C-alpha positions in Angstrom: -67.7 -49.0 -8.5 -66.8 -52.6 -7.8 -70.0 -53.7 -9.5 -69.1 -51.7 -12.6 -65.7 -53.4 -12.8 -67.4 -56.7 -12.9 -69.3 -55.8 -16.1 -67.2 -57.6 -18.7 -69.6 -57.3 -21.6 -71.6 -54.4 -23.0 -74.8 -56.5 -22.6 -74.2 -56.9 -18.8 -73.5 -53.2 -18.5 -76.6 -52.3 -20.4 -78.7 -54.6 -18.3 -77.2 -53.2 -15.1 -77.8 -49.6 -16.1 -81.3 -50.3 -17.2 -81.9 -51.7 -13.7 -80.5 -48.7 -11.8 -81.4 -45.8 -14.0 -84.7 -44.5 -15.3 -85.3 -44.4 -19.0 -85.0 -40.6 -18.8 -81.6 -40.9 -17.1 -80.4 -43.4 -19.7 -81.4 -41.0 -22.5 -79.4 -38.1 -20.8 -76.1 -39.9 -20.9 -75.3 -39.3 -24.6 -76.3 -35.6 -24.2 -74.1 -35.2 -21.1 -71.2 -36.7 -23.0 -71.9 -34.4 -26.0 -71.8 -31.4 -23.5 -68.3 -32.5 -22.4 -67.1 -32.9 -26.0 -68.3 -29.5 -26.9 -66.7 -27.9 -23.8 -63.4 -29.5 -24.8 -63.8 -28.0 -28.3 -64.2 -24.5 -26.7 -67.8 -24.0 -27.6 -69.3 -21.3 -25.4 -71.6 -22.5 -22.6 -74.6 -20.5 -23.9 -74.2 -22.0 -27.4 -74.0 -25.6 -26.0 -77.1 -25.0 -23.9 -79.1 -23.7 -26.9 -77.9 -26.4 -29.3 -78.6 -29.3 -26.9 -81.7 -27.8 -25.3 -80.2 -27.9 -21.8 -79.8 -25.3 -19.1 -76.6 -23.3 -18.7 -76.3 -24.8 -15.2 -76.1 -28.3 -16.7 -73.3 -27.1 -19.0 -71.6 -25.4 -16.1 -71.7 -28.5 -14.0 -70.2 -30.5 -16.8 -67.4 -27.9 -17.1 -66.8 -28.0 -13.4 -66.5 -31.8 -13.5 -64.2 -31.7 -16.4 -61.9 -29.2 -14.6 -61.9 -31.6 -11.6 -60.2 -34.2 -13.9 -63.2 -36.3 -14.8 -64.0 -37.3 -18.3 -60.4 -37.9 -19.4 -61.6 -40.5 -21.8 -64.4 -38.6 -23.5 
């Protein structure tokens, strides 16, 4: 986490993430954030899974992480 705190520009953060994540992982970030937003809106897990073409387990994991107090700023 110390490394991420040192990223004081979006370009530095982008370069860092491109170095540590695969292209597929990078493309998953917006979808994962959308899952969290939809959960917060009360959309049923099955509906989220169908709309975003993800497994229900992925949605459930997002829900669990949300209930653990993560994603406060999403």
